[in-house]
N, C-alpha and C positions, 0 to 999 in steps of 0.2 A: 638243377637246373631237373627236369626230365619230371613227368607225374608220373604217381602209379596212386592204380586201385585195390583196392583187393574186398569184395561183401559175400556175406553169408547172411545169409534170409533162413526166417523161423518160416515154416513146408506151407501155411494158409496164404506166402507172399512168392507169386513166381514172374519177377517181373527182374531179374537180374541181369539179366544182356543190357536190357533196354537200358537202366540206369549204370551198369559202368562206362556205356557209352557218352550219359549227358555229362556225363563226372566226368571219362577225359578231355570232352568238349573243352567243358572248364578249366578243362586243366593244360589246355595244350601249348598254354602262351611260356609253360613252361620248360617246352619244345615241340619241336611237332616235322621231324626229318622222318619218323615212323612213330605207327603205336604198333598196337597186336590185343591181345583181351586172349581167354583158357579158362574154360569151363567143364566140371566134370560131369558128365551122363555112363553113369559105369566105369565110364577112363575119357582121357583126357584131349577137347578138343581146340586146337588150336585155330588161330587166324589171326595171322599179324603181314603188314602191310606197308611199305614205303610213300611218302604222302602224308594225305591232311586226314582227320579220321573223320570216317561216313558211318553209315548205317548198320549195324554186325547184321546176319543169317546165320541161323540155326534153328535147325527144324523144330527143336525142343528146348524151349526155356529149362531153370537148374535156380539150383539156389546156393549157388556157390560159382566165384568166379573171381579170376582179377583180370589185373589192366597196366595199360604201361603205355603214356607218350611218352615221347625221347628225342633228347640234344647229344648226338652220339660225341662222345670221345675217342672208348675205346674202338675199330673197325670203326668203318664204310659204312653210309648210308644206306642197306639194302636188305631183304626182308627177311635170309637168316639174320641178320642181329642187331633186328628189331627183337623186340622182350610180348611174350613171355620166353624163357628157357626153360627146357625140361633137360633131363637126366638120362641115358643111357634105355632102360625101360620105358622109359615116357609118360614115366608115373608118379613125378615130383615136378611141378613146375611153379617156375619162380617171376618175379617181377625185381629190379631195384635200381634205386637211384645212389651215383657216388662212387668212386673209386675203390677197387681192392685194388692195394698197392701190391701183394708179393702173390699177384696172380698170376704170375710167370713161376713162381717157384711151384706153386700148388697145381699147374695145370701142367706142369713137365710132369708131378709125382702120380696125377695125374692118369695120365697118360700109360707109364710104365704099369700103373695095373689094368691096363685096357680103356680102359676110357673114350668114345669114338667124341670129339669135337665135331658141330656141325659150324659154326660161326665165328669170328674174331674176335669178340666180347670179353675185358673182363668179369661179366658179371657171368657168365656160362661155368665158369669152376664151382658154384656156387650152389649148381644146383647135382652136381656129380658127388661135389659133398653130404649133400644131402643122402643121397644111393649107396654109399659108403657107412653111412651110420647108422646102428640099427635102433628100435628102439621105434615109437610112435612121432610124429612130426614134434613136439614139441623139445622132447629128447633127446632129438639131431639137431636139432632150432641150437640149444645151448651147447655142446658140443663144438658145435659149427664156429660157433661165435666168436670161439677160444683160440680157433684157428687163419679167423679172414684178419689180416690187417687194412685200414683204414678207414673210409666214411660211406656208411650205407647204412640207407631205409632200405628193409628187405622182406615183402611179403611170398610166400609161400603156401603151399595145397600138396595134399597128398592125394590121386585117387585108388588106394587101401582105405581111403579115411575122408571120405568128404563130405564129413562133418564136421570137421576141425580144418584151424586158420593159424598160425605163425608172422607175428610181424616183429620182426629186429629192428633193432634203430642204436647209429651210433655218428652225429655228427652231420647227420645228411635228416632234414624235419619228417615225420611223419606222428601221423594223431589216428585216433579212432576214435568216432562220430556213432552212438549209440541209441538208442530209438528203439520202438517196444518188437518193431517186428524186423531190423535188422543192425549188423555192427558191418561197420564203413571202415575198412583204416585208406587213407592217405597220405597223399605233402603237404595236401592245402584244405583249410575248413568250409575251401569256395568245394568243392566237391560232394560236402553235404548236406550244405545253410540249407539246401532245400524241404530234405527230411527233416534234419535235428537241429538243434542251435547245443545241442551236451554231447562234451567231447573228450576223452583223456589223451591228455600229451603226451608222448612217450617223450624219455628223456636218455642223455646217454648212460649204452650199457643198457638198460631192458631191452625184454623179453615180453611181448603180447598171446600167449593162445586164448583162440576165438574156438567156443563150441556151442555145436546144437543137439541138447537135447529135450528135453522137456519145452527146457528155454536154451534163450540164449543170455550165453556164461564168457566172463575173460577175467586170469589168473595172471597176475604179473611177476616178471620171476626177471633179478638183477645179476645175468650174469657173469658180471664185474665181483659180483662180491659173493655171485655163490647165496643167493637165500630171494622168497621169495617177498613179494613187495604190498601195498595197497597203496590203491589209489583212487584219487578223489577227480569228478567230471568237472569240471570247466565252461562256462557257459562261451556263447559267441556273440559277441555283440553286430556284427556287421545281418544291415537286411537285405534276403537272398536278391530281391529289387537291384541293389547299386551293386549287382556282378551283370548285369542284365544293361541290352546299348539303349533302351526305350530311346526309342525310334530315329537313336545319331548312324550313321552308315558306317560311324567305326571307332571303338575303344577309348581312341588317341582325343578326337575328336572332342566327346566323351566326358572323357576328364577334364581335357582343356578346360571347355567351358564349365565345368562345378565348381572353377578354381576358386571364387570366389566365398561360394561357400564351405569347398572344404577348409580354407586357411580361418573363416569365423568359429568352425569348427578346432583347429584349432591353439586354438588361444587359451592355454593353463598358463596364467598365470604365477597359482601358486607351488606347481613345479619350475615353473621357471625359478623363482624363487628360494626354495632349495637347492638348485644345483647350480644356481648363482654365488648361494651361501660356502657350496662346501668346496667350489674351484677355487675360491679367491685368491688365498694364497697357498696355490700351489702350481708347479707345472704343469700346461695342459699339450695335450699332443694327440691331433683329432684326426684319426684314420679314419677313410672311407675309399670309397672306389667308385670312378667312373662321375656319374650325375650324382654321386650323394659326395663328393670330392670336389665336385664344384662349386656346391654348396657349400661346404666346410672352408672350402679362400674365402670366401663374398664372409661366411660368418669370422673370417678373419677377422676383415676389414672390419666390422660393423661390430665384436667388440674391443676392438683400439681405439674407433672410433669414438666411442659414445661411454665405452667408461674405460681408456685406456688400458686396459687388456690382452696383457702379449701372449699368442699361443703361436703352436708349432702344427702343421698340414703335413700330414706324410701321405701317404700308398700304401695299404694294406701290406696289400704286397711286397712293396718294394720293403719296409716298417717291420715284416716280419723276422730280418735279418738280423738287422740292430736293436728292437728291443729289449737285450739283453742286456746293453747296457744305456738306458733308459732307468735315467733315476732315483734312486726308493722315494723320493717323491713327488714323486710321474705318476698327473692323473692324465687315462685315456680313455680320449672321447670319441664313443665308434659312432660312427653315423650309418645308417642306413636305411630304404626303405621296408626293405624281408624280416634285414635281422637275421639275414642264413645265411647272409655270405661267405664264399668258406674264409678266403683272406683275411676279413675283417674277423671274424670269428678265433681265427687260431694265432693273430697278434692281441686276442678278447684273454684268451686259454694263455698265452706266454706270459702273460703282464700280470693276471691273477696267481699264478705259480710262483711270484717275485713278490707274490701281498701288495701288485698294485691293481690301486683300485679301478674299475669300468662301471665310466656311464654311455648313456646310448642314447641317441637322437632315431626313434622308429616307428614305420608303424604298422608293425604287429605288434599286436603288447603281447599275446603268448609266445613271440621267435623265439631259439633260440637266445637270443639277444639282450634281450630284454629278462631274459631269467640271469644270464649268467653277470647280470648291471646290477652297481648298486642302486644307483638311482635310474629312470627310466624318464625323460620328454615323449610321448605318444602322441604325435602331427596328426593322429584321428582324422584323414584324409578320405578314410574307406579304401575300399579294395580297388587297386591299380592293379587291371590287365591289360591294358596295350606295352606292349613291352619297351618303347619308349616313353620311359622318368617322365612326366610335369606338374604333375600336381603333387608330389611324396617332394618333389625337388619343391615350388614354392612350400607347402610344407615344411621343409629345413630349415630353411632361411626365415623363413617366421620365427623358432624356435630360436634363432641367434639369436633373433632381435629382443625379444621379449627377456632372455636369460641378460643380455646384455643389458638392456634398462635396470632388471632388477641388479644386477650390477650397477649401476650408477641411481640407482635409489629416485630412479623415473618410472614408473612403470604403473604408478594411477593418472601421470599424465602420457604414458606412450602409448597405453593402453588408446584413448579418446585417438587418434594420431592414426593409429595402424587398422582402427576401424574405421575410419574417414579415406586412408588408404583403399584398403577395400573395396569398399562403397565408390570409388573414385576408376576402380578396376574392373568394377561391373557396371560402369555407366560406357568406358571407351568398347568394351570386350564386338559388338557388331562394329565397329565402327572398325574396329582391328582386324574381325574374320574379312569385314568388302575389301579390305587394303592390302590383306597380307595375300588374297585372292587376285584380285589385279597387277601385287608384281611375281608373281608363281609364274603366271605364265609366261613373263618378260625377262626371267633366270634357270627356266626349267631343262633349259635345250644348251647350255652350260656347263664346261667343263670342270670348271673351278669354280668355287665362293671365297671369297678370303671376309673373317669379320673382326675389328679392331676396339678393343674399348683399353681404358685405363686405369689406373686407380680397382676399385672396388667395379666395376664394370667388364675389367678383365677377365673376372670366372665368367659372368655373363658371354662375353663370345666364345668363352671354350667352350662352354655346354650349349650354344645358339646350334656352334658350330658341330658340333654331336650330332645336336638333333639330326641337320640337314643330311651328315653323310647316314646315319645310320637306318633311316627311315626311304630317302632318296635316292643313295646311293651315285649321289653329286658329292666329291670331293671338295670338300670346306677343312677351312683350318682358322680358328679361332686362334687369336696372339694379343698381344700388348701391342697397339698402331704404333706408339716407337721402335719395336722390332723390325718393325717391316726394312725398315729404310736398309739393317743391317743383315740381306741378304734375300729378303720371299721380296723386295716390292721388282725386283728381276723378273719374276714370274707375268706383272701386271700387263696386260700387252689390255690392247683396244677392244671397249666392249666387256671387260674381264668386272663377275659385278663386286661392288664389294661392301658389305653394309657395316655402320662406321656408327657404334652409340655414344654418345656425343651428347648425350644428354646435361645440362644446363648448370655441373654442377664444377667440385674442384678442379677436372682434369678438361672441360668445356675445349679453350683457346688450345691448349695442348692436342687433345683429336682430330681438332676442324684445322689446326695447319698440316697432320698427315691425312690424314683425307685430301688438300687440296696439293700434296702429291701426287697419290694414287691418279687423282682426275685428269695431272702434268703427261700420266704413262697411258690415258685411256681408258682409267677407270669407269665402269657405271655403278654410280655411289650415292645408295642406299642408308639417308639418313636417319636411325632412330634417336627420335629428341622430343623436346619438349619445344624446340625454337624451330622453325625453319630455318636453311642457310644455302644462297643463291649456287652453295657446287654442290648440291642437293640435284640428281636429276632424278628421285623418288623419296620423300620424307612420310615415312609413317610416325604422325602425331600422338604423342605418350601420355601428352595431359603433364598439367603441375604439379610436381609432389611438395609435400609442404613440408616436410623433409627432404634435404639431399637425399642423405643414406636409400631413402628408399626408389630410388629412380631402379633398380634393378628386379623389382616383383614388378613395375612396373613397364623395360623393357625385357620380358624373357615372353610374355604368351606373348607377341609379336611375333617373335622369333619361335617360340614352337609352333605355329599356328602354321608361319612360308614353311614352314618346313612340312607341312601338314597337307595343304595344297599344292604342294612341288612333285611331295612326292607322290597326291593322287592322278593329278595332273599325267605325269610319266608310267597309273596303272599300278603302280607300289604295292605289295600288301601287309599294309602303313601298318596296324598291328602285331604285325609276324614277320617280322626283315627277317633277310637271309643268313644264315650263319647265327642267329641272334639266339637266346633266352631271358628270361625277366628275371628267375632267380639264377644267382653263377654262387650252386653252390658245390663246387668244387673248382680246385684252385688251378 
């Protein structure tokens, strides 16, 4: 989480502050509790505030600056806890993403040496450690890197050496965009794709030393191996327009509507064949969190139904405790939009230490997860900026379909089926928008919503409920419809909205029976199906799928839209729901 920016520019270019603010705004989906920036004009000047990013104010622009947008971990959301942080002398300024696990010991040691702390964060110890060390900024960075433990992406600058900046990376993403007139350190390529398509990707244990002399220069160093290293730039394949609203009121709506195109872009049969061939004789454990886990549960059904291939699906933050017991012939299938999810990466690193191979389904091909994987299925859905994942979810499901059909030897015919499915999704989009707007006005005032499904549709129920609660703040619960009468039915009252996923697949008759049980207790029953039923108070017609296993991709879009329009009616901050951030880079 959190967004970091650091900019070092040539003397011919002096728009550092405006560029920092623009970059921070592009990254504020990573954290938006508070924000701040620091510049050097003889001395360090800092602005930091609680709330959303607003235009910077500085009498004189500068060639160097760092900034940060925060998702709070250590310390409350206050101006004092916002980044950047400084040392006692106000000569060093730093911004940090991650968690310093040994910060309490370091803080106690520093306090005994007379250091005064102004915040409750773990981050501030880093600034004081820089103050303790001697040498230039780079020499200090090498020394403190060996003292701090945990996950960290750090950018630092020194008022005594305003032509220098350092960036340090361990288990939190950090990139450096490079152009003729600037070097831009950031947590995310979105921060600089307006300026350059060339970037360096820092790996764990690496330090970048940025310098401005007659020209801009970078040196790279691996502090774990105590040696200088060389690196090559990589290309960014996104278009900066993909990160703009393009006339839509919210990124979430834009990204929901983009799904037909993003699904077409995610059709990668060659990679599906490679992955299917690699895993066919192995024990596969899919690890993921949140929305990606729901996609993996659907993938489990898809793989079994199409290819009779069994996989396990585990929450990454739980499986981390049991990875030591995984069989040696296992394969970890890691599923993540960002490829930077801390819990997923912990499992991946533990697996690799045991020699267990990792394959991944991921959206960001330059991510840590992609680099740690033997094989990668890139879902290619483009930047997903709204905190609530939509198009990445459907892209992950698509990957499982293609891998399953490849295992079954039916990839050629499956391609045509899937393309026709995508056309149906596209055709139904306008209807789905209109219908979900209408239903949203009927449920927005309710305190509870229940989403029910069976079989492969159960995970869609989980995902639909997650979308409703994360952006509308209405309590929503997704469950297998058969579980309702084993306790939760006690909560169904007159007028309680119940959303029933009841396509005409192998679950249809049982789902309808469960829906009738809720109606008998007064539920307002909303059917999501290709077939109407007399019990439905409202019906969202998803259209008929050519293959019954395709219904999840037809069901999810109306659920996403229903969550969206409900949140809009309630006046919620749809793209940036409270307490949440997009990339969960801390455990």
